[in-house]
Each structure stands twice: as structure tokens, then as C-alpha cells.
C-alpha positions as CSV (number, residue, x, y, z in Angstrom):
1,M,-144.7,-145.6,5.2
2,N,-144.7,-143.5,2.0
3,G,-140.9,-143.2,1.7
4,Q,-140.8,-139.5,2.5
5,V,-138.7,-138.3,5.4
6,S,-139.6,-135.2,7.4
7,V,-136.6,-133.0,7.9
8,S,-136.4,-131.1,11.2
9,D,-133.7,-129.4,13.2
10,E,-133.4,-132.6,15.2
11,V,-133.7,-136.0,13.6
12,R,-135.1,-138.6,15.9
13,F,-134.4,-142.2,15.2
14,D,-136.2,-145.0,17.1
15,L,-134.4,-148.3,16.3
16,Q,-137.2,-150.3,17.8
17,A,-139.6,-148.9,15.2
18,F,-137.2,-149.1,12.3
19,L,-138.5,-151.8,10.0
20,P,-135.1,-153.3,9.0
21,Y,-134.3,-153.8,12.7
22,R,-137.7,-155.3,13.4
23,I,-137.2,-157.7,10.4
24,R,-133.8,-158.7,11.8
25,V,-135.3,-159.5,15.2
26,F,-138.1,-161.4,13.6
27,Y,-135.6,-163.4,11.5
28,T,-133.6,-164.2,14.6
29,D,-136.7,-165.4,16.4
30,V,-137.8,-167.6,13.5
31,T,-134.3,-169.0,12.9
32,S,-133.8,-169.8,16.6
33,T,-137.1,-171.7,16.7
34,L,-136.4,-173.8,13.7
35,S,-132.7,-174.3,14.4
36,E,-133.6,-175.8,17.8
37,I,-135.1,-178.7,15.9
38,Y,-132.4,-179.6,13.5
39,I,-129.6,-178.9,15.9
40,R,-131.2,-181.0,18.7
41,D,-132.3,-183.9,16.5
42,H,-129.4,-184.1,14.0
43,Q,-126.7,-181.6,14.9
44,L,-127.1,-179.7,11.7
45,T,-126.1,-176.0,11.2
46,P,-128.5,-173.6,9.5
47,S,-126.4,-173.8,6.3
48,E,-126.5,-177.6,6.4
49,W,-130.2,-177.6,6.9
50,R,-130.9,-175.2,4.1
51,S,-128.6,-177.1,1.8
52,M,-130.4,-180.4,2.8
53,A,-133.8,-178.8,2.3
54,I,-132.9,-177.6,-1.2
55,L,-131.4,-181.0,-2.2
56,G,-134.3,-182.9,-0.6
57,A,-136.9,-180.9,-2.5
58,T,-135.1,-180.8,-5.9
59,G,-132.7,-183.7,-6.1
60,R,-129.2,-183.5,-7.7
61,M,-127.4,-180.2,-8.4
62,P,-124.0,-178.5,-8.2
63,A,-123.1,-176.4,-5.1
64,T,-123.4,-173.3,-7.3
65,E,-127.1,-173.9,-7.7
66,I,-127.6,-174.3,-4.0
67,V,-126.0,-170.8,-3.7
68,E,-128.4,-169.4,-6.3
69,R,-131.5,-171.0,-4.6
70,S,-130.6,-170.0,-1.1
71,S,-129.7,-166.8,0.7
72,M,-126.3,-168.2,1.5
73,D,-122.9,-167.2,0.1
74,K,-120.4,-169.6,-1.6
75,V,-118.3,-170.1,1.5
76,S,-121.3,-171.0,3.7
77,V,-122.5,-173.6,1.1
78,S,-119.0,-174.9,0.6
79,R,-118.5,-175.5,4.4
80,A,-122.0,-177.1,4.7
81,V,-121.4,-179.4,1.7
82,K,-118.0,-180.4,3.1
83,K,-119.3,-181.2,6.5
84,M,-122.4,-183.0,5.2
85,H,-120.2,-185.1,2.9
86,E,-117.9,-186.0,5.8
87,R,-120.9,-187.1,7.8
88,G,-122.2,-189.3,5.0
89,L,-125.3,-187.1,4.3
90,L,-124.3,-186.2,0.7
91,E,-123.2,-188.1,-2.4
92,K,-121.0,-186.5,-5.0
93,T,-120.9,-187.5,-8.6
94,N,-119.0,-186.0,-11.5
95,N,-120.9,-183.3,-13.4
96,A,-120.8,-184.4,-17.1
97,E,-121.8,-180.9,-18.2
98,D,-119.1,-179.2,-16.2
99,G,-116.0,-181.3,-15.4
100,R,-114.9,-178.8,-12.8
101,S,-117.8,-179.4,-10.4
102,S,-119.7,-182.3,-8.8
103,L,-123.4,-182.9,-8.6
104,L,-124.6,-183.2,-5.1
105,S,-127.5,-185.3,-3.8
106,L,-128.6,-186.6,-0.4
107,S,-127.4,-190.0,0.5
108,E,-129.7,-192.5,2.0
109,K,-128.7,-191.3,5.5
110,G,-129.3,-187.7,4.3
111,R,-132.7,-188.5,3.0
112,T,-133.7,-190.2,6.2
113,I,-132.8,-187.1,8.2
114,Y,-134.5,-184.9,5.6
115,F,-137.8,-186.9,5.9
116,D,-137.5,-186.9,9.7
117,L,-137.1,-183.1,9.8
118,V,-139.6,-181.9,7.2
119,P,-142.8,-182.7,9.2
120,K,-141.2,-181.2,12.3
121,M,-140.3,-178.0,10.4
122,L,-143.8,-177.8,8.9
123,A,-145.3,-178.2,12.4
124,A,-143.1,-175.4,13.7
125,E,-144.2,-173.2,10.9
126,A,-147.8,-174.0,11.7
127,R,-147.2,-173.0,15.4
128,M,-145.7,-169.7,14.2
129,F,-148.9,-168.9,12.4
130,D,-151.2,-170.0,15.2
131,G,-154.0,-167.4,15.5
132,V,-153.0,-165.7,12.1
133,S,-155.7,-166.0,9.5
134,D,-155.0,-167.2,5.9
135,E,-155.8,-163.6,4.7
136,E,-153.2,-162.2,7.1
137,V,-150.6,-164.7,6.0
138,S,-151.3,-163.9,2.3
139,A,-151.0,-160.2,3.0
140,F,-147.8,-160.7,4.9
141,V,-146.3,-162.8,2.0
142,A,-147.5,-160.2,-0.6
143,T,-146.0,-157.4,1.4
144,M,-142.6,-159.2,1.6
145,A,-142.7,-159.7,-2.1
146,K,-143.4,-156.0,-2.8
147,V,-140.6,-154.9,-0.4
148,R,-138.2,-157.3,-2.2
149,Q,-139.2,-155.9,-5.6
150,N,-138.6,-152.3,-4.3
151,L,-135.2,-153.4,-3.0
152,Q,-134.2,-154.9,-6.4
153,K,-135.1,-151.6,-8.1
154,A,-132.9,-149.6,-5.7
């Protein structure tokens, strides 16, 4: 894929071979595999799991930082935070640096769920890469990084 398009009288388009479509299908497959775990075990939505994973790995932060660290929009994060707080998975404290926002952290119940899910998620990731060499994984990750750089230039 060198970025050049051949122009002919009739343009043919094969959706099945179109990389953005293939990435979307791949994303759906990966998300479905992972979401089975956190939905089945703890009735979390994808947005709730992502928020939990970010807070579990980094600690206390405002919701705006969860938005920045994730691929989620403000509304998705806001809904996830609200539902997690209602379920007792999050604690909110006043943000001394910004009186308009709260700092979020996992409650004891939230940390228990986080520590239950992390090994299951890592095991699912390992199953996804079964039969894929370390070199192939590295090349895959490097290719994704290059594509993202190209998209940011556009």
C-alpha cells in the first residue's frame, strides 16, 4: 500500500479488502472477546471497564483525564463514572486544584473487581496472540504506531 490510487474508467471497491473496514471488524472481535469477561463477571460496560482500568493503573484523577487517556468521549466517560459511583465502585473527592471537578479513584469494591479482572484480561490477550511470534507482535504494534502517526499528519 503505497498510497497511490490507480484511476480507471471503472473504480472497483472491495470492502472486505479495505483496511479501515478490516480494522473495524478486528476491533469488534477483540472487544467482544474482552467484554464477555467483564460483562459476565461484573456487569460492566466497555466504558466502565476502560475507566476502571485507567483508574486502577494510575490512581486518582479527574474525569477529564480519563477522557484524555482513553478513546472515549466526555459523554461516555460521564455516564460510566455516574454508574460506577452509583454501584459503589468509585470514590469522589474534591479537586483542590480545580474546585469545579472531582478527583475519582476506585473504591475498595472497585479495586477488588479491578484485581479480579486484570489477570483474566491478560489471559484473554495471551490467547489472542497464541501462535503469533514476539517478532510478529512487535511488527504489528510498530505498524499501528506508524499508521496513527500518518493519521495525525493528515
